[in-house]
C-alpha positions in Angstrom: 0.0 0.0 0.0 1.6 3.2 -1.1 1.6 6.4 1.0 -1.3 8.2 -0.8 -3.7 5.2 -0.4 -2.8 4.9 3.3 -3.5 8.6 3.8 -7.0 8.2 2.2 -7.9 5.2 4.4 -6.8 7.1 7.5 -8.8 10.1 6.5 -11.9 8.0 5.8 -11.7 6.3 9.2 -11.3 9.7 10.9 -14.4 11.0 9.1 -16.4 7.9 10.0 -15.4 8.2 13.7 -16.3 11.9 13.7 -19.7 11.2 12.1 -20.4 8.5 14.7 -19.5 10.8 17.6 -21.7 13.6 16.2 -24.6 11.2 15.9 -24.2 10.0 19.4 -23.9 13.6 20.8 -27.0 14.7 18.9 -29.1 11.7 20.2 -27.9 12.4 23.7 -28.9 16.1 23.5 -32.3 15.2 22.0 -33.1 12.7 24.8 -32.1 15.4 27.4 -34.3 18.1 25.8 -37.3 15.7 25.5 -36.9 14.8 29.2 -36.7 18.5 30.1 -39.9 19.3 28.1 -41.8 16.5 29.6 -40.9 17.7 33.1 -41.7 21.4 32.3 -45.3 20.8 30.9 -46.5 18.9 34.0 -49.8 20.6 34.8 -52.6 20.4 37.3 -56.3 21.6 37.1 -57.3 25.0 38.4 -60.7 26.8 38.6 -60.8 29.9 36.4 -63.5 32.4 35.4 -65.1 31.8 32.0 -65.9 35.5 31.5 -65.5 38.9 33.3 -67.4 38.7 36.6 -68.4 41.7 38.8 -67.9 42.0 42.5 -70.9 40.7 44.4 -71.8 38.0 41.9 -73.1 34.7 43.1 -70.9 32.0 41.4 -72.6 29.3 39.3 -71.3 26.5 37.2 -71.5 28.4 33.9 -69.2 31.2 35.3 -66.3 28.8 36.0 -64.3 26.1 34.3 -61.2 24.0 34.9 -58.0 24.8 33.1 -54.7 23.1 33.3 -51.9 25.3 34.7 -48.2 24.5 35.0 -47.5 23.1 38.4 -44.7 25.5 39.1 -47.0 28.5 38.5 -49.9 27.4 40.7 -51.0 29.8 43.5 -50.5 28.7 47.0 -54.2 28.6 47.7 -56.5 27.4 44.9 -59.6 25.4 44.0 -59.4 22.2 42.0 -63.2 21.7 41.4 -66.1 24.0 40.5 -68.3 22.3 43.1 -66.1 23.7 45.9 -67.0 27.3 45.1 -70.5 27.1 43.5 -72.9 29.4 45.3 -70.1 31.5 46.9 -70.1 35.3 46.5 -67.3 37.3 44.8 -65.8 40.0 47.0 -63.9 41.6 44.0 -64.3 41.4 40.3 -62.5 38.9 38.1 -61.4 39.0 34.4 -61.9 36.1 32.0 -59.5 33.1 32.5 -58.3 34.5 35.8 -57.6 31.8 38.5 -60.0 31.9 41.4 -58.4 32.1 44.8 -59.9 32.2 48.4 -59.0 35.9 48.7 -61.4 36.7 45.9 -64.4 35.3 47.8 -66.6 36.8 50.6 -67.2 34.8 53.7 -69.3 31.7 53.3 -72.2 33.3 55.2 -72.2 36.4 52.9 -75.3 37.1 50.8 -75.0 38.4 47.3 -75.0 42.1 46.3 -73.2 45.1 47.7 -72.9 43.7 51.2 -70.3 41.2 50.0 -67.9 43.9 48.7 -67.9 46.3 51.7 -64.6 46.5 53.5 -64.6 45.2 57.1 -65.3 48.1 59.5 -66.9 50.3 56.8 -70.4 51.0 55.7 -72.3 51.5 52.5 -74.2 54.7 52.4 -76.4 56.0 49.5 -76.7 59.7 48.6 -79.1 61.2 46.1 -77.4 61.8 42.7 -78.0 64.2 39.8 -76.4 65.1 36.5 -74.0 67.6 38.1 -72.9 65.4 41.0 -72.2 62.4 38.7 -70.3 64.5 36.2 -72.9 63.7 33.5 -72.5 59.9 34.1 -68.7 59.8 34.2 -68.6 58.7 37.8 -68.6 54.9 37.8 -68.3 52.1 40.4 -64.7 51.8 41.5 -64.0 55.5 41.1 -62.5 57.6 44.0 -64.1 61.0 44.8 -63.9 63.9 47.2 -67.1 65.0 48.9 -67.9 68.7 49.2 -70.8 70.3 51.0 -72.3 73.7 50.9 -73.9 74.7 54.2 -75.1 77.9 56.0 -72.4 79.3 58.2 -74.8 79.4 61.2 -78.5 79.6 62.1 -78.5 83.4 62.0 -76.3 84.0 59.0 -77.7 84.2 55.5 -74.3 83.4 53.9 -73.0 79.9 53.1 -69.7 78.1 52.9 -68.4 75.2 50.7 -65.9 72.8 52.2 -64.3 69.5 51.4 -65.5 67.2 54.1 -64.3 63.8 52.8 -61.4 62.8 50.5 -60.5 59.7 48.5 -63.9 58.0 49.0 -64.6 54.8 47.0 -67.8 54.7 44.9 -69.3 51.2 45.4 -72.3 51.6 43.0 -73.9 54.0 40.6 -77.6 53.3 40.7 -78.0 49.6 40.9 -74.8 48.8 39.1 -71.9 47.3 41.1 -69.7 47.2 38.0 -69.6 48.8 34.6 -68.7 47.2 31.3 -66.1 48.8 29.1 -68.5 49.3 26.3 -71.4 50.6 28.4 -72.6 54.1 27.6 -72.3 56.8 30.3 -75.5 57.1 32.3 -76.6 59.4 35.0 -77.4 57.6 38.3 -80.2 58.7 40.7 -78.3 57.2 43.6 -74.6 56.8 44.4 -73.4 54.4 47.1 -70.2 55.3 48.9 -68.0 53.2 51.2 -67.6 55.2 54.5 -66.5 54.8 58.1 -69.3 55.3 60.6 -68.0 58.7 61.5 -67.8 59.7 57.8 -71.4 58.5 57.2 -72.6 60.9 60.0 -71.0 63.8 58.2 -72.6 62.8 54.9 -76.0 62.3 56.5 -75.9 65.8 58.0 -74.6 67.4 54.8 -77.2 65.7 52.6 -80.1 66.8 54.7 -79.1 70.4 55.5 -76.9 71.3 52.6 -75.9 70.5 49.0 -73.5 67.8 48.1 -71.0 67.7 45.3 -68.5 65.1 44.1 -65.0 65.9 42.7 -63.6 62.9 40.7 -59.9 62.2 41.4 -57.2 60.0 39.9 -57.2 56.5 41.6 -53.4 56.8 42.1 -53.7 60.2 43.8 -54.1 59.5 47.6 -52.7 62.7 48.9 -54.8 64.5 51.6 -55.2 68.2 50.8 -56.2 70.5 53.7 -58.5 73.4 52.8 -60.0 76.4 54.6 -63.3 76.3 52.7 -64.7 79.0 50.6 -67.5 81.6 51.2 -68.7 84.4 49.0 -66.0 86.8 50.1 -63.1 84.3 49.4 -64.7 83.2 46.1 -65.0 86.8 44.8 -61.4 87.6 45.9 -60.1 85.0 43.4 -57.9 86.4 40.6 -58.1 90.0 42.0 -55.2 92.4 41.6 -53.3 93.4 44.8 -54.7 96.5 46.5 -52.8 99.8 46.1 -51.4 101.0 49.4 -51.8 104.8 49.8 -50.1 107.0 52.4 -52.4 108.4 55.1 -53.9 111.8 54.3 -51.7 114.8 55.5 -48.4 112.8 55.4 -47.0 113.7 52.0 -43.5 113.9 50.7 -41.3 117.0 51.3 -38.8 118.2 48.7 -36.1 120.9 49.4 -35.4 123.3 46.5 -32.1 125.2 46.5 -31.9 128.2 44.3 -28.6 130.0 44.7 -28.4 131.0 48.3 -32.1 130.5 48.9 -33.7 127.3 50.2 -37.4 126.4 50.1 -39.4 123.3 50.8 -42.4 122.0 48.8 -44.7 119.3 50.2 -46.7 117.0 47.8 
């Protein structure tokens, strides 16, 4: 066997060995990837909402369904069957396909409606609404408002004062609606239900019976408390007024000394 043929044989054997090693490495990597995928897709059933559900809704079988979720993404507390939660009341709204957890539910003894969504220690109080108070239908359930009241200053005075009496108050309902769909047209409610502490409800009851209420809509992320002095007719009319001109008292003018040559004289203006 000459040198050239021997080189060709050696090269062929090297290529064959390299190809065999490559096939073995590829098969090993494929088997490892398949094992990893089979472990990653391990799922368990979880109860989710079939559609958007408002707070206060009584859960029924058509509102819920089972959906397989990756085991690693499962919440710590969950429900695995629809029967576990059928008939329970939602304490807060849910979006479609959102997993149902115990924190979303009111107590087992809770009845449906607005009583299920009231925060512990607070009260729901209704006030009479109108087009102005409701910003022509722009105030919806879930909004935050400040409450202003216009009241007489005292029993003898004929003048009134307007003052912010409550800030950052949640609106639980507008009319009979506990939630508003995104495509629903704006409507003016005849009643607005607010979530208040017992002390705040006393203020609103007094204001609504002896004065006039107004709502000021605020950004939900704006929780800053602003202190005000209130406004009466005098302070309202003083708005955007120029600063008064300060004049010297009568009889106290300015004296100027005039010197003409050797003569001096004074002139008072």
